[in-house]
C-alpha positions in Angstrom: 117.6 95.8 132.8 115.3 93.6 134.9 113.0 93.8 137.8 111.8 90.4 139.0 109.2 90.0 141.7 108.7 86.9 143.8 106.9 85.8 146.9 103.3 86.0 145.8 100.8 83.2 146.4 97.6 82.2 148.2 97.2 83.2 151.8 94.3 83.2 154.3 92.8 86.4 155.7 95.0 87.6 158.5 98.1 85.9 157.1 101.4 87.4 156.0 103.5 87.4 152.9 106.8 89.0 152.0 107.3 90.1 148.4 110.7 90.6 146.9 111.8 92.5 143.8 115.3 91.9 142.5 116.9 94.5 140.3 119.7 94.1 137.8 121.2 96.0 135.0 121.1 99.5 136.6 122.4 101.3 139.6 119.6 100.4 142.0 120.6 102.7 144.8 120.0 105.8 142.7 116.4 105.0 142.1 113.2 105.6 143.9 111.3 102.3 144.2 107.6 101.7 144.5 105.2 98.8 144.9 102.0 99.0 143.0 99.0 96.7 142.7 96.2 96.1 140.3 93.1 94.1 141.3 90.8 92.5 138.7 88.7 95.2 137.1 90.4 98.0 138.9 93.0 100.6 138.1 96.6 100.2 139.3 97.3 101.9 142.6 100.4 102.9 144.5 100.9 100.8 147.6 104.2 101.9 149.0 107.3 103.8 148.0 110.9 104.4 149.2 113.2 107.2 148.1 116.7 106.7 146.9 118.0 109.4 149.2 117.2 108.9 152.8 115.0 105.9 152.2 111.9 107.9 153.1 108.8 105.7 152.9 105.2 106.4 152.1 102.1 104.2 152.1 98.6 104.2 150.8 96.0 104.7 153.5 94.6 101.3 152.9 97.8 99.5 153.9 99.3 101.8 156.6 100.1 99.8 159.7 100.0 96.5 157.8 102.6 96.8 155.0 106.2 97.7 155.2 108.5 98.6 152.3 112.3 98.1 152.7 115.3 98.1 150.4 118.7 96.5 150.5 121.0 98.5 148.2 123.7 95.9 148.5 121.4 93.1 147.3 119.7 95.4 144.8 116.4 94.3 146.2 113.2 95.9 147.5 110.8 94.1 149.8 107.2 94.4 150.8 106.2 92.8 154.1 102.5 92.4 154.2 100.8 91.5 157.4 97.1 91.1 158.4 96.2 90.5 154.8 92.6 91.1 153.7 90.6 89.8 150.8 90.7 93.3 149.3 94.5 93.0 149.1 94.1 90.5 146.3 95.9 91.8 143.3 98.9 91.6 141.0 101.8 93.4 142.8 104.5 94.9 140.7 107.6 96.9 141.5 108.8 100.1 139.8 112.2 101.8 139.9 112.4 105.4 138.7 115.2 107.9 138.3 114.5 111.6 137.6 117.6 112.4 135.7 118.6 111.0 133.4 115.0 109.9 133.2 114.6 106.2 133.6 111.5 104.2 134.5 111.5 100.4 134.9 108.7 97.9 135.8 108.6 94.3 136.8 106.0 91.9 135.4 104.3 91.4 138.8 103.4 88.6 141.2 99.9 87.5 142.1 98.7 87.7 145.7 95.4 86.0 146.5 93.9 86.4 150.0 91.1 83.9 150.5 89.8 81.4 152.9 
């Protein structure tokens, strides 16, 4: 089982990045997926989520209108499109796939996003 994030890097304020999280080793379409982030010295926070059934999405207030989560169940991949990035978006972004039953909870190692001029 693997979740592998990519797409992080250094970007100027106001710029955009698209993160990807490729899943393998489990039935991705059956899992709710989430993007989380953890900034230096801060606790991990949920950024965006997408349900397995219906693909319903939810966002943290701090990213609403700027970030978009999407999933491709054929490619076993979840994306996070991040627009109008701000310095406070600097963090390690990691993806999470969770199934209620049987209970399964998988995490990627994360990708670093740095927003700075």
